[in-house]
C-alpha positions in Angstrom: -79.2 24.2 36.0 -76.4 25.6 33.9 -74.1 23.0 32.5 -71.7 25.1 30.3 -69.1 25.1 33.0 -65.3 24.4 32.8 -63.9 21.4 34.7 -60.4 21.8 36.1 -57.6 20.0 34.5 -56.3 17.5 37.0 -52.6 17.5 36.1 -49.6 16.8 38.3 -49.3 20.4 39.3 -53.0 20.6 40.3 -52.7 17.4 42.3 -49.5 18.5 44.2 -51.1 21.8 45.1 -54.4 20.2 46.1 -52.7 17.6 48.4 -50.5 20.2 50.0 -53.4 22.6 50.8 -55.8 19.8 51.9 -53.3 18.3 54.4 -52.2 21.6 55.8 -55.9 22.4 56.4 -56.5 19.1 58.1 -53.5 19.5 60.4 -55.3 22.6 61.8 -58.9 21.3 61.7 -58.8 17.6 62.4 -61.6 16.7 64.9 -60.8 14.7 68.0 -62.9 11.7 67.4 -62.8 8.5 69.5 -62.0 6.2 66.5 -59.0 8.3 65.6 -57.1 7.3 68.8 -55.3 4.6 66.9 -55.1 3.0 63.5 -56.3 -0.3 64.8 -58.2 -1.8 61.8 -60.9 -3.2 64.1 -61.7 0.3 65.4 -61.6 1.8 61.9 -63.9 -0.9 60.6 -66.5 -0.5 63.4 -66.5 3.3 63.1 -66.9 3.2 59.3 -69.8 0.8 59.5 -71.5 2.9 62.2 -70.9 6.1 60.2 -72.8 4.8 57.2 -75.9 6.9 56.9 -75.4 8.2 60.4 -74.1 11.5 61.8 -70.8 11.7 63.6 -72.3 13.1 66.8 -74.8 10.3 66.9 -72.1 7.6 66.4 -69.7 8.8 69.1 -71.4 7.3 72.2 -72.4 4.2 70.3 -68.8 3.6 69.2 -67.5 4.0 72.8 -70.1 1.7 74.3 -69.5 -0.9 71.6 -65.7 -0.9 72.0 -66.1 -1.1 75.7 -68.2 -4.2 75.4 -66.3 -5.7 72.5 -62.7 -4.4 72.6 -61.4 -6.9 70.0 -62.7 -8.7 67.0 -62.5 -11.9 69.0 -64.8 -10.5 71.7 -67.3 -9.5 69.0 -67.2 -12.9 67.4 -67.8 -14.6 70.7 -70.8 -12.4 71.6 -74.5 -13.4 71.2 -76.3 -11.7 68.4 -78.8 -10.2 70.9 -75.9 -8.5 72.8 -74.7 -6.9 69.5 -78.1 -5.8 68.5 -78.9 -4.4 72.0 -75.8 -2.2 71.8 -76.7 -1.1 68.2 -80.3 -0.3 69.3 -81.2 3.2 68.0 -78.6 3.4 65.2 -81.0 1.8 62.7 -80.1 -0.2 59.6 -79.5 -3.3 61.8 -78.2 -5.3 58.9 -74.9 -3.4 59.5 -74.7 -4.9 63.1 -75.5 -8.4 61.8 -72.9 -8.0 59.1 -70.2 -6.9 61.6 -71.0 -9.9 63.8 -70.9 -12.3 61.0 -67.7 -10.8 59.6 -66.0 -11.0 63.0 -66.8 -14.7 63.2 -65.3 -15.2 59.8 -62.2 -13.3 60.7 -61.7 -15.5 63.7 -62.4 -18.7 61.9 -60.5 -18.0 58.7 -57.8 -15.5 59.7 -57.0 -16.3 63.3 -58.6 -13.1 64.6 -56.3 -10.9 62.5 -58.0 -8.4 60.3 -57.0 -9.1 56.7 -55.0 -6.3 54.9 -55.9 -7.2 51.3 -58.9 -5.3 50.0 -60.2 -8.3 47.9 -60.2 -10.4 51.0 -61.9 -7.7 53.0 -64.7 -7.5 50.4 -65.3 -11.2 50.8 -66.4 -10.5 54.4 -70.1 -9.8 55.1 -71.1 -6.2 55.0 -67.8 -4.9 53.6 -68.0 -3.3 50.1 -65.6 -1.3 48.0 -65.8 1.9 50.1 -65.4 0.2 53.5 -62.5 -1.9 52.3 -60.8 1.1 50.9 -61.3 3.1 54.1 -59.9 0.3 56.3 -56.9 -0.3 53.9 -56.0 3.3 53.6 -56.7 4.6 57.1 -55.5 1.5 59.1 -52.8 0.2 56.8 -51.9 3.4 54.8 -52.4 1.6 51.5 -53.0 3.6 48.4 -56.7 2.8 48.1 -59.4 5.3 47.1 -62.6 6.0 49.0 -65.9 7.3 47.9 -68.8 8.0 50.4 -71.4 10.7 50.8 -68.9 13.5 51.7 -66.3 12.7 49.1 -68.9 12.1 46.4 -70.1 15.7 47.0 -66.6 17.1 47.3 -65.3 15.5 44.1 -68.4 16.2 42.1 -68.0 19.9 42.9 -64.2 19.9 42.3 -64.9 18.4 38.8 -68.0 20.5 38.3 -69.7 17.3 37.3 -73.1 18.3 35.8 -75.0 15.0 36.2 -76.1 12.8 39.0 -72.9 11.5 40.6 -74.6 8.5 42.2 -75.4 7.0 38.8 -73.1 4.5 37.1 -71.2 7.1 34.8 -70.7 9.5 37.8 -69.5 6.7 40.0 -66.9 5.5 37.5 -65.6 9.0 37.1 -65.5 9.8 40.8 -63.8 6.5 41.7 -61.2 7.1 39.0 -60.7 10.7 40.3 -60.5 9.5 44.0 -57.7 7.1 42.9 -55.9 9.7 40.7 -55.5 12.3 43.4 -54.1 9.9 46.0 -50.6 10.7 47.2 -48.0 8.0 47.2 -47.5 8.4 51.0 -49.5 9.6 53.9 -52.7 8.1 52.4 -54.3 7.6 55.8 -54.4 11.3 56.6 -55.2 12.3 53.1 -58.4 10.2 52.9 -59.5 11.3 56.3 -58.8 14.9 55.3 -61.1 14.5 52.2 -63.9 13.2 54.4 -63.3 15.9 57.0 -63.4 18.7 54.4 -66.6 17.3 52.9 -68.2 17.1 56.4 -67.1 20.5 57.8 -66.7 22.8 54.8 -68.1 21.3 51.5 -71.5 20.7 53.1 -74.7 19.7 51.2 -76.2 23.2 51.5 -74.5 26.6 51.9 -70.9 25.2 51.5 -68.3 27.4 53.2 -66.3 28.1 50.0 -64.6 31.2 51.5 -63.1 28.9 54.2 -62.2 26.1 51.8 -58.4 25.5 51.3 -58.9 24.1 47.8 -61.5 26.5 46.4 -59.1 27.6 43.7 -59.1 24.0 42.5 -62.9 23.7 42.5 -64.7 23.8 39.2 -68.1 24.4 40.8 -66.8 27.4 42.8 -64.9 28.9 39.9 -68.1 28.7 37.8 -70.4 29.9 40.6 -72.2 26.5 40.7 -71.4 25.4 44.2 -75.1 25.8 45.3 -76.3 23.8 42.3 -73.8 21.0 42.3 -73.8 18.1 42.8 -77.0 17.4 40.9 -79.6 16.1 43.3 -81.0 12.6 42.9 -84.7 12.2 42.4 -86.6 12.8 45.6 -87.7 9.7 47.4 -91.5 9.2 47.3 -92.9 8.3 50.7 -95.7 5.7 51.3 -98.0 6.2 54.3 -98.6 3.1 56.3 -100.9 2.5 59.3 -99.7 -0.1 61.8 -100.6 -1.5 65.2 -98.5 -2.8 68.1 -100.3 -4.8 70.8 -99.2 -5.2 74.4 -100.8 -8.5 75.4 -100.7 -9.0 79.2 -101.1 -12.0 81.5 -100.2 -12.2 85.2 -97.8 -9.2 85.1 -96.1 -10.4 81.9 -96.3 -9.3 78.3 -95.8 -11.1 75.0 -92.7 -10.3 72.8 -91.7 -12.0 69.6 -88.3 -12.2 67.8 -88.6 -10.7 64.2 -87.7 -13.3 61.6 -85.5 -13.2 58.5 -86.9 -10.9 55.9 -88.8 -8.8 58.5 -88.1 -5.1 59.0 -86.1 -5.7 62.3 -84.8 -9.2 61.8 -83.2 -10.5 65.0 -84.7 -7.8 67.2 -87.6 -8.4 69.6 -90.8 -6.6 69.4 -94.4 -6.6 70.5 -96.9 -8.1 68.1 -96.9 -5.6 65.3 -98.6 -5.6 61.9 -100.2 -3.4 59.2 -103.8 -2.3 59.9 -106.3 -2.1 57.0 -109.6 -1.7 58.8 -111.4 1.5 59.6 -113.8 2.0 62.6 -113.3 0.6 66.2 -115.3 -2.6 65.7 -113.5 -3.7 62.5 -110.1 -2.7 63.9 -110.7 -4.8 67.0 -111.6 -7.8 64.9 -108.4 -7.3 62.9 -106.3 -7.0 66.0 -107.6 -10.2 67.5 -107.0 -12.1 64.2 -103.5 -10.8 63.6 -102.3 -11.2 67.2 -103.3 -14.8 67.0 -101.6 -15.3 63.6 -98.3 -13.9 64.9 -98.3 -15.3 68.4 -100.7 -18.3 68.6 -102.8 -16.8 71.4 -106.2 -15.1 71.5 -106.3 -11.7 73.3 -109.1 -9.2 74.0 -108.0 -5.7 72.8 -108.4 -2.9 75.3 -107.4 0.8 75.3 -105.3 2.7 72.8 -102.1 3.5 74.8 -100.5 5.9 72.5 -99.9 6.8 68.8 -96.4 7.2 67.4 -95.3 8.6 64.0 -91.9 7.5 62.6 -90.2 6.9 59.3 -88.4 3.8 58.0 -86.7 4.1 54.6 -89.5 5.2 52.2 -92.4 4.6 54.6 -94.1 7.1 56.9 -95.7 5.0 59.6 -98.5 5.8 62.0 -98.3 3.3 64.8 -101.2 2.8 67.1 -100.3 1.0 70.3 -103.0 -1.0 72.1 -103.2 -2.9 75.4 -104.8 -6.4 75.3 -105.7 -9.1 77.8 -104.7 -12.8 77.2 -107.7 -15.1 76.7 -106.4 -18.5 75.6 -103.8 -20.3 73.4 -100.2 -21.4 73.4 -97.3 -19.3 72.1 -95.6 -20.0 68.8 -91.9 -20.5 68.4 -89.7 -17.3 68.8 -92.5 -15.8 71.0 -92.5 -15.6 74.8 -93.8 -14.1 77.9 -91.6 -11.7 79.7 -91.8 -9.4 82.7 -91.6 -5.6 81.8 -88.3 -5.2 83.8 -86.7 -7.8 81.5 -87.4 -5.7 78.4 -84.3 -3.6 79.2 -82.1 -6.6 78.3 -83.6 -7.3 74.8 -82.7 -5.4 71.6 -85.8 -3.5 70.4 -86.7 -1.1 67.6 -86.8 2.6 68.5 -90.6 2.6 68.8 -90.5 -0.8 70.6 -88.2 0.7 73.2 -90.4 3.8 73.6 -93.4 1.5 74.2 -91.4 -0.7 76.6 -90.3 2.4 78.6 -94.0 3.4 78.8 -94.9 -0.1 80.1 -92.1 -0.1 82.7 -93.1 3.3 84.0 -96.7 2.3 84.4 -95.6 -0.8 86.3 -93.4 1.2 88.6 -96.2 3.6 89.4 -98.4 0.7 90.4 
């Protein structure tokens, strides 16, 4: 990649022109999104947490259902964790939901249910880091606080024609400083939203729409013909292939589910007995299934047919999940494990693959 490019000089004239053009563009192209109906800090907070590592179109229905169930921070604080996780089901990164719930309780306990306006206090809440605090402070309270997330990292890196990885320490320091430097003294709420909107709609990861960009004349990458090369990509994630099994243990029309514990992949969610499989060959796999089901649940079960195989990804893992049926033989269930009728699975928060398997079980029951 060429690096002998010229970065723009971010002086007062540059900043004034950039702000004017960006806000004029935003006035015409602002999307009608459900979390923009008001500047309520609770709504802003929930939307920003949901939007972390998740597409806008995916978040829309989740946000609306979540706010309908928990319209205020006090409602969220009073909810059971299982209710929160059930409404979050499918969004992934469940620590975000648990952080929201824990922070809501802290806001009620320490701030009388009023969302704090100070960014330092915000960052003392579970799950709220520098970006989320800046987003809430600027969007909800119009405070002069910078933001830096995926869209604005890409946008600012191109504006500055930054030649290195912008996610590393040096790049982060420069971009945070730039994000603060370009803030206007007023109308910060719309300015920061406009930055994110431009990154999302125009300054896209691939094939950026530079001819439509209102600030292309201010962009070092565009002026140097490097918009397709910048920002410099981080090292590609190496995936690890994993083979797992999920077992549907049945007895008298019920199945076993267990609540995932702290430190497990889906802590707080319910799931069927699930574990990594190391054996090869039907006989050895059966022996491993019997052993590991007993270790997780406390019961002995006789494995039966392979129900289905699912393939999915979780962070850096590519998982092949074989789902088996099994029949209860003997034993008593361990703590955090219970029998449940298939119809009751709809009320429990499950992983995406757990929900698919639950739906399969419910359909088979309804047919019979």
